[in-house]
C-alpha positions in Angstrom: -37.1 -14.8 56.3 -37.1 -18.3 57.8 -36.3 -21.4 55.8 -39.8 -22.8 56.2 -41.3 -19.5 54.8 -39.0 -19.6 51.8 -39.9 -23.2 51.1 -43.6 -22.5 51.6 -43.5 -19.6 49.1 -41.6 -21.8 46.6 -44.3 -24.5 46.9 -47.1 -22.0 46.6 -45.6 -20.6 43.4 -45.1 -24.1 42.0 -48.8 -24.9 42.7 -50.0 -21.7 41.1 -47.9 -22.4 38.0 -49.4 -25.9 37.7 -52.9 -24.5 38.1 -52.0 -22.1 35.3 -51.2 -25.0 33.0 -54.7 -26.5 33.7 -56.2 -23.2 32.7 -53.9 -22.7 29.7 -54.9 -26.2 28.4 -58.6 -25.1 28.5 -59.5 -27.8 30.9 -61.3 -25.5 33.3 -63.5 -24.0 30.6 -64.1 -27.4 28.9 -65.2 -29.0 32.1 -67.2 -26.1 33.5 -64.7 -26.0 36.4 -65.9 -29.4 37.5 -63.1 -30.4 39.8 -64.2 -34.0 40.0 -63.8 -34.3 36.2 -60.5 -32.5 36.3 -59.1 -34.8 39.0 -60.4 -37.9 37.1 -58.6 -36.7 34.0 -55.4 -36.2 36.0 -55.7 -39.6 37.5 -56.1 -41.1 34.0 -52.9 -39.4 32.9 -51.1 -40.7 36.0 -52.3 -44.3 35.1 -51.1 -43.9 31.6 -47.7 -42.8 32.9 -47.5 -46.0 35.0 -48.3 -48.2 32.1 -46.2 -50.0 29.5 -46.5 -47.1 27.0 -45.2 -44.5 29.4 -42.4 -43.2 27.2 -44.7 -42.9 24.1 -47.3 -41.0 26.1 -44.6 -38.7 27.6 -43.0 -38.0 24.2 -46.4 -37.2 22.6 -47.5 -35.0 25.5 -44.2 -33.2 25.6 -44.3 -32.4 21.9 -47.8 -31.1 22.3 -46.9 -29.0 25.3 -43.8 -27.6 23.5 -45.9 -26.7 20.5 -48.4 -24.8 22.8 -45.7 -22.9 24.6 -44.0 -22.0 21.3 -47.2 -20.7 19.9 -47.8 -18.5 22.9 -44.2 -17.7 23.9 -45.0 -13.9 24.3 -47.0 -14.6 27.4 -45.0 -17.4 29.0 -41.6 -17.2 30.7 -39.8 -20.4 30.2 -37.4 -21.4 32.9 -35.1 -24.4 33.1 -35.6 -26.4 36.3 
């Protein structure tokens, strides 16, 4: 398999995993799959991460994410990257 094919498959898998997080968080159902709203929410998160309270937001969100993964560890494979 060519290098570009391997890289493309890795990227595709990464994007699918990120999409799965959006679904797992309930965002798709809560927004009625409104992609404009979902993108707006993601932009809001990015702006928070650019602000002066970046570390506090990251710590809070990381703790919430860890809690969610721990509660549903039977259906999620955790990998260190």
